[in-house]
C-alpha positions in Angstrom: -22.9 6.2 12.1 -27.0 5.5 12.1 -28.0 2.1 12.5 -30.0 1.7 8.8 -27.9 3.8 6.3 -29.9 3.2 3.7 -29.3 6.7 1.8 -25.1 5.9 2.4 -25.0 5.2 -1.6 -23.9 6.8 -4.4 -26.6 9.3 -6.4 -25.9 7.6 -9.4 -27.4 4.5 -7.8 -30.4 5.8 -7.1 -31.3 7.3 -10.7 -30.3 4.1 -12.2 -32.8 2.4 -10.1 -35.3 4.9 -10.4 -34.8 4.1 -14.5 -35.1 0.4 -13.7 -38.5 1.1 -11.9 -39.6 3.6 -14.4 -39.3 1.2 -17.6 -40.9 -1.7 -15.1 -37.2 -3.5 -15.6 -37.8 -7.0 -13.6 -34.7 -8.7 -14.5 -32.4 -10.6 -12.0 -28.6 -9.4 -11.9 -25.5 -11.0 -10.3 -22.9 -8.8 -9.8 -19.4 -9.7 -8.8 -17.2 -7.5 -5.9 -13.3 -8.1 -6.4 -10.1 -6.6 -6.5 -8.7 -5.8 -9.9 -5.3 -5.3 -8.8 -2.8 -5.9 -5.4 -1.2 -3.3 -4.0 2.5 -2.4 -4.2 4.7 -5.2 -2.4 1.3 -7.4 -1.7 1.4 -10.9 -2.8 -2.1 -11.6 -1.2 -5.2 -10.0 0.5 -7.4 -11.3 3.8 -11.0 -11.2 3.2 -12.7 -9.2 5.7 -16.1 -7.2 6.7 -18.4 -9.6 5.4 -20.6 -9.9 8.8 -21.2 -6.5 8.7 -22.3 -6.4 5.1 -24.3 -9.0 5.6 -26.0 -7.2 8.8 -26.3 -3.9 6.1 -28.3 -6.4 3.6 -30.5 -8.0 5.8 -31.8 -4.4 7.7 -31.8 -2.7 4.2 -34.3 -0.3 4.2 -34.9 3.4 3.7 -36.8 5.5 6.6 -39.6 8.0 6.1 -36.9 10.8 6.9 -35.2 9.4 4.3 -37.9 9.4 1.6 -38.5 13.1 2.7 -35.1 13.9 2.0 -35.2 12.7 -1.3 -38.7 14.0 -1.9 -37.2 17.5 -1.0 -34.5 17.2 -3.7 -37.3 17.2 -6.3 -35.3 14.9 -8.4 -37.8 11.5 -8.1 -41.2 10.9 -8.8 -43.3 10.1 -6.2 -44.3 6.4 -7.4 -40.4 5.6 -7.0 -40.4 7.5 -3.5 -43.3 5.0 -2.5 -41.8 1.9 -3.7 -38.7 2.6 -2.1 -40.3 3.2 1.4 -41.1 -0.1 1.2 -38.1 -2.1 -0.4 -36.3 -4.2 1.6 -33.5 -6.6 0.0 -34.2 -9.9 -1.2 -31.3 -11.0 -3.0 -29.1 -13.8 -2.7 -25.1 -13.5 -1.4 -22.1 -15.9 -2.2 -18.8 -14.6 -0.5 -15.2 -15.9 0.5 -15.5 -16.3 4.2 -13.7 -13.8 6.3 -10.3 -14.6 7.1 -10.1 -16.5 3.4 -6.2 -15.8 1.4 -7.3 -14.3 -1.9 -5.9 -12.7 -5.0 -6.8 -10.0 -7.7 -9.8 -10.9 -10.2 -11.4 -13.7 -7.4 -14.9 -12.6 -6.6 -15.1 -12.2 -3.0 -18.6 -11.5 -3.0 -21.8 -12.4 -5.6 -24.6 -10.9 -5.0 -27.9 -12.0 -7.6 -30.8 -10.0 -6.8 -33.5 -8.0 -8.8 -31.3 -5.5 -10.6 -32.3 -2.5 -8.4 -31.8 -3.9 -5.7 -28.6 -5.2 -6.6 -27.7 -1.7 -7.8 -28.5 0.0 -4.7 -26.1 -1.6 -2.1 -23.3 -1.6 -4.1 -21.7 1.4 -2.3 -22.2 0.0 0.7 -20.5 -3.5 0.6 -17.8 -1.8 -1.7 -16.7 0.4 1.5 -17.1 -1.7 4.3 -15.7 -5.1 2.4 -12.7 -2.5 1.0 -12.0 -0.8 4.3 -11.6 -4.1 6.4 -10.3 -6.1 3.6 -7.1 -3.5 3.3 -6.6 -3.4 7.0 -6.5 -7.3 7.7 -4.4 -7.6 4.9 -1.9 -4.9 6.6 -2.4 -6.3 10.0 -1.6 -9.8 8.8 1.7 -9.1 7.5 2.6 -6.8 10.8 1.6 -10.6 12.7 3.9 -12.3 10.0 6.7 -9.8 10.6 6.5 -10.5 14.7 6.9 -13.9 14.1 5.2 -14.8 17.2 5.7 -11.8 19.2 2.7 -10.2 20.2 1.2 -7.3 18.4 -1.8 -5.0 19.8 -4.0 -2.7 18.1 -3.1 0.5 19.4 -4.7 2.8 16.3 -8.0 4.2 17.2 -6.7 8.1 17.5 -5.6 8.2 14.3 -7.8 6.0 12.0 -10.1 7.8 9.9 -13.3 8.4 11.9 -15.1 5.9 14.6 -16.6 3.1 11.9 -13.0 3.0 10.9 -11.5 2.7 14.4 -13.9 -0.4 15.1 -12.9 -1.8 11.5 -9.3 -1.7 12.2 -9.8 -3.5 15.7 -11.6 -6.2 14.3 -9.8 -6.7 11.1 -6.6 -6.8 13.0 -7.4 -9.1 15.4 -9.1 -11.6 12.7 -5.3 -11.1 11.3 -3.5 -12.3 14.6 -3.2 -9.2 16.8 -2.9 -10.3 20.2 -5.4 -7.5 21.3 -6.6 -3.6 20.5 -6.9 -0.5 23.0 -10.3 0.1 21.5 -12.8 -0.4 24.2 -15.8 -0.2 22.5 -14.5 -3.2 20.0 -13.6 -5.3 23.1 -16.8 -4.8 24.4 -18.7 -5.3 21.0 -16.2 -8.1 19.5 -14.9 -9.9 22.6 -11.6 -8.9 21.3 -8.4 -8.7 24.6 -7.9 -5.1 25.8 -4.4 -3.9 26.4 -2.7 -0.4 27.4 -0.7 1.3 28.9 0.1 5.1 29.7 0.3 8.6 28.0 3.1 11.0 28.4 0.8 13.5 30.1 0.2 11.4 33.0 3.9 11.4 33.8 4.1 15.2 32.9 1.1 15.8 35.4 3.0 14.9 38.3 6.0 16.7 40.0 8.6 14.1 39.0 8.6 10.8 37.0 8.6 8.7 39.8 5.8 9.8 41.6 3.9 9.6 38.6 5.2 5.9 38.7 4.2 5.4 41.9 0.6 6.8 41.7 -0.4 4.5 38.8 1.1 1.3 40.2 -0.4 1.8 43.5 -3.9 2.3 41.3 -2.9 -1.4 39.1 -0.8 -3.0 41.4 -0.9 -6.3 39.2 -1.6 -4.6 35.9 1.0 -1.8 35.2 3.0 -1.2 32.6 5.2 2.1 32.9 6.1 4.3 30.0 10.0 5.2 30.6 11.1 7.7 28.1 9.3 10.9 28.8 12.5 12.4 29.6 15.8 10.2 29.9 15.1 6.4 29.2 17.6 5.6 31.3 16.5 6.8 34.3 12.9 5.8 33.1 14.3 3.0 33.4 16.0 2.6 37.0 12.6 4.8 38.0 10.5 1.4 36.7 12.6 -0.7 38.5 12.5 1.0 41.8 8.6 0.6 41.4 8.9 -2.8 40.7 10.9 -3.8 43.8 8.6 -1.9 45.9 5.2 -3.8 44.4 7.3 -7.0 45.1 7.5 -5.8 48.9 3.5 -5.7 48.6 3.1 -8.5 46.8 2.5 -8.1 43.5 4.4 -7.7 40.3 4.9 -4.9 37.6 3.7 -6.2 34.5 5.8 -4.0 31.7 7.8 -0.9 30.4 7.0 0.5 27.6 9.6 1.9 25.1 8.1 5.0 22.7 11.0 6.6 21.2 15.0 6.3 20.0 17.0 3.2 19.2 14.4 0.8 20.1 16.6 -1.9 19.5 19.8 -0.8 21.8 17.4 0.8 24.5 15.5 -2.8 24.7 18.8 -4.3 25.3 19.7 -2.1 28.2 16.3 -2.2 29.3 16.2 -6.1 29.3 19.6 -6.3 31.0 19.1 -3.7 33.8 15.5 -5.3 34.7 17.4 -8.7 35.2 20.1 -7.4 37.2 17.5 -6.7 39.5 15.7 -9.9 39.0 12.8 -8.8 37.2 13.0 -10.8 34.7 9.4 -11.4 34.4 8.8 -7.6 33.7 8.1 -7.6 29.9 8.8 -4.8 27.2 6.6 -3.5 25.1 7.9 -1.1 22.4 5.4 1.7 20.3 6.4 4.5 18.2 5.2 4.9 14.2 5.6 0.9 14.2 4.7 -1.4 10.9 5.7 -4.4 9.9 9.2 -3.0 8.3 10.3 -1.5 11.4 9.7 -4.6 13.5 10.9 -6.9 10.9 14.3 -4.7 11.4 14.3 -4.5 14.9 14.1 -8.6 15.3 16.9 -8.8 13.0 19.0 -6.4 15.5 17.8 -9.1 18.2 15.7 -6.4 19.9 14.6 -7.4 23.5 10.9 -6.5 22.9 8.3 -9.0 24.1 5.0 -7.1 22.5 4.6 -4.4 19.6 1.9 -1.6 20.1 1.1 -1.0 16.6 -1.4 2.1 15.5 -1.3 4.8 12.5 0.7 2.5 9.7 -1.0 -0.3 10.5 -4.9 1.2 11.4 -4.8 3.1 8.1 -2.8 0.6 6.2 -0.5 3.4 5.5 1.5 2.3 2.1 -2.0 0.9 1.0 -4.5 3.0 2.0 -7.4 1.4 -0.2 -7.9 -1.3 -2.8 -8.9 -0.9 -6.5 -12.4 -3.0 -5.6 -14.8 -2.6 -8.0 -18.8 -3.9 -8.2 -19.5 -5.4 -11.7 -22.2 -6.6 -13.6 -21.9 -10.4 -14.8 -24.7 -11.5 -15.4 -28.4 -10.8 -16.3 -31.4 -13.6 -16.2 -34.9 -12.6 -17.4 -38.5 -13.9 -15.9 -38.4 -16.9 -18.0 -35.1 -17.9 -16.4 -32.6 -17.6 -19.6 -29.3 -16.3 -18.2 -27.5 -13.8 -20.2 -23.7 -13.2 -19.3 -21.8 -9.8 -19.8 -18.8 -8.6 -19.5 -17.1 -5.1 -20.2 -14.1 -4.7 -22.4 -12.6 -1.2 -21.3 -9.0 -0.8 -21.9 -7.5 -2.1 -18.6 -10.6 -3.0 -16.8 -12.1 -6.3 -18.4 -14.5 -8.2 -16.6 -15.3 -11.9 -16.5 -19.1 -13.2 -17.6 -21.2 -15.2 -15.8 -22.2 -16.4 -12.3 -18.4 -17.6 -11.0 -16.5 -20.0 -8.6 -13.1 -19.4 -7.4 -11.4 -22.9 -6.8 -8.0 -23.9 -4.8 -5.5 -26.5 -5.5 -3.4 -27.3 -2.7 -1.0 -30.4 -2.7 -0.8 -33.3 -0.2 0.8 -31.4 2.4 -2.4 -28.6 2.3 -0.2 -26.1 0.8 -1.6 -23.8 -1.8 -0.5 -24.3 -5.3 -2.8 -22.2 -7.6 -6.3 -21.2 -8.2 -8.9 -21.5 -10.5 -11.7 -18.8 -11.3 -14.7 -20.7 -13.0 -18.5 -20.9 -14.2 -21.0 -22.0 -11.1 -21.6 -25.4 -11.7 -18.4 -26.4 -14.0 -16.4 -29.5 -13.0 -13.1 -27.9 -12.1 -10.5 -29.5 -9.9 -10.0 -28.0 -6.3 -11.9 -26.6 -3.6 -14.6 -24.4 -4.1 -14.4 -21.2 -2.0 -17.1 -19.2 -2.6 -20.4 -20.6 0.3 -23.8 -19.3 0.2 -24.1 -16.6 3.0 -27.4 -15.4 2.3 -30.3 -16.3 0.2 -34.0 -14.2 -0.3 -32.7 -11.4 2.2 -31.8 -13.5 5.1 -28.6 -14.6 6.7 -28.1 -18.2 6.2 -24.8 -18.8 7.1 -24.1 -16.7 10.4 -20.5 -15.6 11.2 -18.1 -17.6 13.2 -17.3 -16.2 16.4 -14.3 -14.0 15.9 -11.7 -16.8 18.0 -12.8 -19.0 14.8 -12.1 -16.4 12.4 -8.7 -15.7 13.8 -8.1 -19.9 13.6 -9.4 -19.7 10.3 -7.4 -17.0 8.7 -4.2 -18.0 10.6 -4.6 -22.0 8.8 -5.2 -19.9 5.4 -2.0 -18.1 5.9 0.2 -21.4 7.0 -0.9 -22.7 3.7 0.3 -20.2 1.7 3.8 -20.8 0.9 6.8 -18.6 2.1 7.4 -17.1 -1.3 4.3 -15.5 -1.1 4.5 -13.7 2.5 7.8 -11.8 1.6 7.8 -8.5 2.7 9.4 -6.8 -0.1 8.7 -7.6 -3.8 5.8 -9.4 -4.8 5.6 -12.7 -6.3 2.4 -13.6 -8.4 0.6 -16.1 -6.9 -1.2 -18.4 -10.2 -4.8 -17.5 -10.4 -6.1 -19.0 -13.9 -9.5 -19.4 -15.8 -11.3 -22.5 -16.6 -11.8 -23.8 -19.6 -15.5 -23.3 -19.3 -14.9 -19.5 -18.4 -12.3 -19.0 -21.5 -14.9 -20.4 -23.8 -17.5 -18.2 -22.2 -15.1 -15.0 -22.4 -14.5 -16.2 -26.3 -18.4 -16.2 -27.0 -19.4 -12.9 -25.3 -16.5 -11.3 -27.1 -17.6 -12.1 -30.3 -21.4 -11.3 -29.5 -20.0 -8.0 -28.3 -18.3 -7.3 -31.8 -21.3 -8.8 -33.8 -23.5 -6.1 -32.0 -20.7 -3.2 -32.2 
């Protein structure tokens, strides 16, 4: 993607902006970005993507090339295009920190800016938060299912494009994965790298044992051998032969990889064979269309697996590949500072008015009990979760290191009671409205009814 994706928006955002400009509308607007409904079998989500969203806002602009393209379309007037050429985002943003556990209806992000600016950034923010949060939430489930067994992101080849591959690596690492096969993500985000070998490497040699020897000689202290290209029994024995040869040279085979078949029974055979030859230190990594459900079943069958390489199902969140995520107007402020909360009453798509805050109530052991969506400035029990991260278009709270994000997410997940972390079914975490928000909703509904 280009470094300055000013045109990455929907056309109607530009046409609405032109309408605001034409009528010299200078109102300030607040928009909430939130998930309307949780996907099936999800009791919680994990917020992610904020860092990239804020970087976009801080650099938001239209290049000369962008303006020339829009001019060629013949849709917009020259004075509006001239205005766009100098436009920069000047708003404020409140957001949940990345790695936060959250639930349906709760604002993940609140944008307050001149309405024209707030409208133009809608699609990009929805896109980046949707993808990162979707993958982070899926990866959290995979890591939970693994119960301390290492999980590695192997999804790059199957994600929907390079940007999605980068988001998957970053989001899965925040969610607790131990590393990624994505080398660029390792370089940019300081994520540990992990990789093995492909069947093609083995098939390019005359026989499997020769391929193992060549690979091990190249990486004598970091080799993982893929043992099921032909016959996993023979593959395991060939790996044992190479491991013993490495020992003679003062090196150690790191692991073998299983990628097909009955992983539980094959892993038990592999472990028994390795141990019988004094190779207890050789780890067993399993891959092959894994997800949280398969991992849970493998561990339930007492599979002898030390690490999981998880690709497609985690990298695209196969069972819930998108979120019902929306960006809706909640308040208008005029130039005199008067606030006008607004809400939508469409059937099944009602929104809540006003600038809001999310308050989380926990017990004395720090376990989460319930959340309350209240109004900004309202006195409500619980810890406020939305933090100011941008002011006047400038980031005021830089993103923590990715290691700190991992730690924060882990603590968040630990505080969530076990009934909300089950892989099957969905327990509904209590999210309530504050008294002040309830009263505001009632008042705005009456005003709308009166106007209608």
